[in-house]
Structures are given as structure tokens and as C-alpha cells.
C-alpha positions in Angstrom: 35.0 73.2 -161.1 35.7 73.3 -157.5 38.5 71.3 -155.8 37.6 69.4 -152.7 39.4 66.9 -150.5 37.1 64.0 -149.5 37.8 61.4 -146.9 34.7 59.4 -147.8 33.0 59.4 -151.2 29.4 59.5 -150.1 28.4 63.1 -150.8 25.1 64.9 -149.9 24.7 68.0 -151.9 22.0 70.5 -150.8 20.2 72.3 -152.4 21.1 70.1 -155.4 19.5 67.1 -153.7 18.1 65.7 -157.0 21.5 65.5 -158.6 24.2 62.8 -158.2 27.8 63.9 -157.7 30.6 61.8 -159.3 33.8 62.3 -157.3 37.2 61.7 -159.0 40.0 62.4 -156.4 39.0 65.9 -155.5 37.0 66.8 -158.6 33.4 66.3 -159.4 30.9 66.4 -162.2 27.1 66.5 -162.1 24.7 63.9 -163.4 21.2 65.2 -164.2 18.0 64.0 -162.7 17.4 60.2 -162.9 21.1 59.7 -163.2 21.4 60.7 -166.8 24.7 62.4 -167.7 24.1 65.8 -169.2 26.5 65.0 -172.1 24.8 61.8 -172.9 26.2 58.3 -173.4 27.7 55.8 -171.1 31.1 57.3 -171.0 30.9 60.9 -172.4 34.0 63.1 -173.0 33.7 65.0 -169.7 33.6 61.7 -167.7 36.6 60.4 -169.7 38.6 63.6 -168.9 37.7 63.3 -165.2 38.7 59.6 -165.2 41.9 60.6 -166.9 42.6 63.1 -164.1 41.9 60.3 -161.5 44.3 57.9 -163.3 47.0 60.6 -163.7 46.7 61.7 -160.1 49.2 59.1 -159.0 51.9 60.7 -161.1 50.9 64.2 -160.0 49.8 65.2 -163.5 46.3 65.9 -164.7 44.9 65.5 -168.1 41.9 67.4 -169.6 40.7 70.6 -168.1 42.5 72.4 -165.3 40.7 74.4 -162.6 41.2 77.8 -164.2 40.9 76.7 -167.9 37.9 76.8 -170.3 36.5 73.3 -170.8 37.2 71.9 -174.3 34.1 71.4 -176.3 33.0 67.8 -176.6 31.9 66.3 -179.9 28.5 65.4 -178.5 27.9 68.9 -177.1 29.6 71.2 -179.7 27.7 74.3 -178.9 29.1 76.8 -176.4 27.1 77.1 -173.2 26.6 80.3 -171.2 28.1 79.9 -167.7 25.9 80.1 -164.6 27.1 80.4 -161.0 25.2 78.8 -158.3 25.8 78.8 -154.5 25.6 75.4 -153.0 26.2 73.9 -149.5 28.0 70.6 -149.2 28.1 68.0 -146.5 29.6 64.5 -146.1 27.4 61.8 -144.5 29.4 60.2 -141.7 32.8 61.9 -142.2 34.5 65.2 -142.9 35.2 67.3 -146.0 37.6 70.2 -146.6 36.9 72.8 -149.3 40.3 73.9 -150.6 39.3 77.2 -152.2 37.5 79.5 -149.8 34.2 79.4 -151.6 31.3 77.1 -152.3 30.6 78.7 -155.7 29.9 76.1 -158.3 30.5 77.1 -161.9 28.7 75.0 -164.4 27.8 75.1 -168.1 24.2 76.1 -168.8 22.9 72.8 -170.1 20.0 72.8 -167.8 16.8 74.6 -168.9 15.9 77.9 -167.4 13.3 76.2 -165.3 15.9 73.8 -163.9 18.2 76.6 -162.9 15.3 78.5 -161.3 14.3 75.4 -159.3 17.9 75.0 -158.2 18.2 78.6 -157.1 15.0 78.6 -155.1 15.4 75.1 -153.6 17.4 76.1 -150.5 14.8 78.5 -149.2 11.5 77.4 -150.8 8.9 75.9 -148.6 7.5 72.4 -149.4 4.6 72.2 -151.8 2.3 71.4 -148.9 3.4 74.4 -146.9 3.2 76.7 -150.0 -0.3 75.4 -150.7 -1.4 76.2 -147.2 0.1 79.7 -147.4 -1.6 80.5 -150.7 -4.8 78.9 -149.6 -4.8 81.2 -146.6 -4.4 84.3 -148.8 -7.0 83.4 -151.3 -9.6 82.1 -148.8 -9.2 85.1 -146.4 -12.5 87.0 -146.1 -13.7 90.2 -144.4 -16.2 88.6 -142.0 -19.2 90.5 -140.7 -22.3 88.4 -140.1 -21.1 84.8 -139.6 -19.6 85.0 -136.1 -20.2 82.3 -133.5 -20.3 83.0 -129.8 -17.6 80.5 -129.0 -14.7 81.9 -127.0 -11.2 82.0 -128.5 -8.8 79.8 -126.5 -5.9 81.8 -125.0 -3.2 79.8 -126.9 -4.9 80.6 -130.2 -5.3 84.3 -129.3 -1.7 84.4 -128.2 -0.5 82.9 -131.6 -2.4 85.4 -133.8 -1.3 88.3 -131.7 2.3 87.1 -131.9 2.0 86.8 -135.6 0.8 90.4 -135.7 3.7 91.6 -133.5 6.2 89.9 -135.8 5.1 92.0 -138.8 7.7 94.1 -140.6 8.0 97.7 -139.5 10.0 100.7 -140.7 13.2 101.2 -138.8 12.1 98.3 -136.6 10.0 100.8 -134.6 7.1 98.3 -134.0 4.7 101.2 -133.5 1.6 99.1 -132.7 -0.4 98.4 -129.6 -3.3 95.9 -129.5 -6.2 96.9 -127.3 -8.2 93.7 -126.7 -11.9 94.3 -126.0 -14.2 91.6 -124.7 -16.6 93.4 -122.4 -20.2 93.8 -123.7 -20.3 97.4 -122.4 -17.3 98.5 -124.4 -18.6 96.8 -127.5 -21.9 98.5 -127.1 -20.3 101.9 -127.0 -18.2 101.2 -130.0 -21.3 99.9 -131.9 -23.0 103.2 -131.1 -20.1 105.0 -132.8 -20.5 102.7 -135.8 -24.2 103.4 -136.1 -23.7 107.2 -136.2 -20.9 106.9 -138.7 -22.8 104.5 -140.8 -25.8 106.8 -141.1 -23.5 109.7 -142.1 -21.8 107.5 -144.7 -25.0 106.5 -146.4 -25.7 110.1 -147.4 -22.3 110.4 -149.1 -23.2 107.8 -151.8 -25.3 108.5 -155.0 -29.0 108.0 -154.4 -29.1 104.8 -156.5 -26.6 103.2 -154.1 -27.8 104.4 -150.7 -30.4 101.7 -150.2 -27.9 99.0 -151.2 -25.4 100.5 -148.8 -27.8 100.6 -145.9 -28.6 96.9 -146.4 -25.0 95.7 -146.3 -23.8 94.0 -143.2 -20.6 95.9 -142.5 -19.5 94.9 -139.0 -19.7 92.2 -136.3 -18.9 94.3 -133.3 -21.5 92.7 -131.0 -21.5 89.2 -132.4 -17.8 88.5 -132.3 -16.3 87.4 -128.9 -13.2 89.5 -129.3 -12.6 93.0 -130.7 -9.1 94.4 -131.1 -8.1 98.0 -131.8 -4.7 98.2 -133.4 -2.9 101.5 -133.0 0.2 103.3 -134.2 2.4 105.2 -131.9 4.1 107.7 -134.2 6.6 108.8 -131.5 7.7 105.3 -130.4 11.2 105.4 -132.0 11.8 109.1 -131.6 11.6 112.0 -134.1 14.0 110.5 -136.7 13.4 106.9 -137.7 15.3 104.9 -140.3 13.2 104.7 -143.4 10.6 107.3 -142.3 12.7 110.4 -143.0 11.0 111.1 -146.4 7.8 109.1 -146.1 6.3 110.0 -142.7 3.3 107.7 -143.2 5.6 104.6 -143.0 4.8 104.1 -139.4 1.1 103.8 -140.1 1.9 101.5 -143.0 3.9 99.3 -140.6 0.8 98.9 -138.3 -1.2 97.9 -141.4 1.4 95.1 -141.9 0.5 93.9 -138.4 -3.1 93.9 -139.3 -2.4 91.7 -142.4 -0.3 89.3 -140.3 -3.1 89.0 -137.8 -5.7 88.5 -140.6 -3.8 85.7 -142.3 -2.8 84.0 -139.0 -6.5 84.1 -137.9 -7.6 82.5 -141.2 -5.1 79.7 -140.7 -6.5 79.1 -137.2 -10.1 79.0 -138.5 -11.0 82.4 -137.1 -12.9 85.0 -139.0 -11.8 88.6 -139.0 -13.6 91.7 -139.9 -12.1 95.2 -140.2 -14.5 98.0 -139.2 -13.4 101.3 -140.7 -16.7 103.1 -140.4 -15.8 104.8 -137.2 -14.9 108.4 -136.3 -11.3 108.1 -135.2 -11.5 111.0 -132.7 -14.5 109.5 -131.0 -12.8 106.1 -130.9 -9.7 107.5 -129.4 -11.7 109.2 -126.7 -13.7 106.1 -125.9 -10.6 103.9 -125.6 -8.5 106.6 -123.9 -5.8 106.5 -126.7 -3.2 109.2 -125.9 -2.0 112.0 -128.2 0.6 110.9 -130.7 -1.1 107.5 -131.0 -3.7 106.9 -133.8 -6.2 104.1 -134.2 -5.4 102.2 -137.4 -7.8 99.3 -137.4 -10.8 98.1 -135.3 -11.0 94.3 -135.6 -13.8 91.9 -135.0 -12.5 88.4 -134.3 -14.0 85.0 -133.7 -15.0 81.6 -135.0 -17.5 81.6 -137.8 -20.2 79.4 -139.3 -18.7 79.6 -142.8 -16.3 81.5 -145.0 -17.8 82.7 -148.3 -16.2 81.6 -151.6 -15.9 85.2 -152.7 -15.9 88.6 -150.9 -19.4 89.7 -149.9 -19.2 93.0 -151.7 -18.3 91.2 -154.9 -21.2 88.7 -154.5 -23.6 91.6 -153.7 -22.6 93.3 -157.0 -21.1 96.4 -155.2 -17.7 95.9 -157.0 -16.0 93.2 -159.0 -12.4 91.9 -158.7 -10.2 94.0 -161.1 -8.2 92.1 -163.7 -4.6 92.0 -162.5 -3.2 92.3 -166.0 -4.7 95.9 -166.1 -2.7 96.8 -163.0 0.7 95.5 -163.9 2.9 98.1 -165.6 6.4 98.0 -167.0 9.2 100.4 -166.4 6.8 103.2 -165.5 3.3 103.9 -164.2 0.7 103.0 -166.8 3.2 101.8 -169.3 2.3 98.6 -171.3 4.3 95.5 -171.9 7.5 96.1 -173.8 8.5 92.7 -175.1 7.9 89.0 -175.3 8.8 88.3 -171.7 6.3 90.9 -170.5 3.6 89.5 -172.7 4.3 86.0 -171.4 4.0 87.2 -167.8 0.7 88.9 -168.5 -0.7 85.8 -170.2 0.3 83.7 -167.2 -1.3 86.2 -164.8 -4.5 86.2 -166.9 -4.7 82.4 -166.8 -4.0 82.2 -163.1 -6.7 84.8 -162.2 -9.3 83.2 -164.5 -8.8 79.9 -162.7 -9.0 81.5 -159.3 -12.2 83.3 -160.2 -13.9 80.3 -161.8 -12.7 77.4 -159.8 -11.4 79.0 -156.5 -8.0 78.1 -155.1 -6.6 74.8 -156.3 -3.4 73.1 -154.9 -1.9 73.1 -158.4 -1.4 76.8 -158.1 2.1 76.3 -156.6 3.3 74.0 -159.4 4.5 74.8 -162.9 1.8 74.2 -165.5 
């Protein structure tokens, strides 16, 4: 229990907003959801002890459990409960409150279910169901767009927002190694498209004979059709020769620029923009065309614009080039390639399998963010 001094007994407890707080002269107990006391009954033993404390407060004596004592076991809850510690913020509506011990740690018996305790722990920082639905819908409906671009211009406020989202991506050592080369002129697009055509022909010869014709018929870019092209780069020297977090993995700067690409991709999908990543380009030729200096490498060439539609599934999956891999085959435990090692691991894999089956058969559904 935590001791508090209250000047007004209307308490707002966040993140435990769904729990009532009974205050007894500087002490409190919780009631569960819907107002049901966790011990049961109209006047259970814990409430009796708290009431006794309140009544005895006038004489300066407390009955029942003291602040540093173990709580006596009640006859209607004889089993011992494992203790959990939760961090909670408290406020008083319309008045002041003083916390006497220098902590907002609440120690309570584990009479909630594991699901209840997880909900409480995440409540303070979790987005609303609507916001989480929108976020996951963005992820699962994102597509690599190639042939569905419309000629409509992208308003400057929309383009500003998606570029800002890219700029606020995480980066190793906060080096922010990216630049965004925005390309809108037809002349530059034509030159880039010529680089693609050359690389595309070279790539076709690299595949087995039975796949070459399929490859040649795939639509793999929208350079000319999309109103905006963006080349995202990585300046490997931006933060100096020694960068926090890059000391042992020198590629971390490039990985950081890839995070900017992903942020741009998701923000674009949320704005109704299609994005296609063109990787069939000779990087040296692209650097020369866009006058990218030494020490800076092109990471992604992006086609961006409004589209006529978003496909339900990735085009390469629909075309039969490759299928989505089962996630359960890619989740290992305690080491690469190691299988599940217990009941909890098996339960996780079973849940993953059900979730992916629903996504593949029904597409994204709002119920994805709720327990089921």
C-alpha cells in the first residue's frame, strides 16, 4: 500500500482508469472492473481492515495491516498471491494531493489475470484501438506500386509530411545520414529510365531460362508514370569517422537510411500515395547522373504518386513468383534455427499461425488489435 494525503476524495487514477479507488484517510484499496471488490462480498475482510484503520485514525492507532507488513490472509481468499509492482500516475480532480513516500509504486496482490496485468502495464503508452487499427492497416496494406500511378500532382503539404516522416526515422548515433533528392523533371526521369532499361536487360540473363520470360513481363518500375521520384542517399561521413553504434557494424549508417525509406513508405500509404522502390539500377551510373559526391551512396530510388488502386496482395505473390513465407518457420528460440522449447513458445507459434492465416485468407481486419 501507498500512503497519501488527500484534501478531496475524488481521485482520478491513470493508467488504472477502469478501476475505482476507495480512500480511507490516506490509504486506498482497489475495486475491480464494474466495481466488484476483488475479495468478493459486500464488506470483505480487506475493506473491514481499511475501515478499521479509518475509525482508529482518530486515536492515532491503526488496526489491520501496517504499511510495511505482509497482509493477513483473508478467509475468502486463503491462497497466497504473488506480488506485482505497477507504476501509476495519480491526480486529483479539482484539488491537490501529496504523496508522502517519494514513489508512485503501487504494490498489489496478483489477483488479476495475466491479461489484466498486461493491459494495465500497457495502458499508459498504448494508442487507442482506432489508432492502432490505422497503424496496422497501413503496414498490411502497403504495396510496392509499379503500374497504377496517376498523373495527379502531390500537394506540397502532403509531400512535406511524408518527407518529414522519413527524416524522423531512427538512425545510428543520431547521425541522420540521409538526403532526399526530389526529381520531377521529365528529362531527368527519362535518363533514369534509360539506366533502368539497361540494368533490366542485364538482370534477365541472370535468371534460369524457365524464369526469364516471366521476369521480362513483370512491371518493375513506375519512373515515368509517377509524378515524383526521390533518391534517398546515405552520407557515410556525416557524423565523422567514429559514430556511436557504428563502431563494430559499419553498415549501420546504410541501415539507418533504410529506416527512412520505411517511414516514407508507411506515411505515403497513410496519405493514399503509392510508392515503388526501384532497385534495378547501376548505382555508379545513378551517382554520376544525379551528381552524388564521393562518400555518399544511393540507397533507394523511389517512385511516388497517387494510384488507381492498391492490390490486395503483393504483385510478385499474385504472379506466382514467390509466396509469403510462414512466419512460424522464421521464429526461433534462444538461438538461430532452434525450435520452440516449451509450452509458452508453442502457444506463441500457434497464435502467429492463426493470425497469419487470417491475414492471408481475409486480409487485414480491425479485430487484429484486440485479444481473441
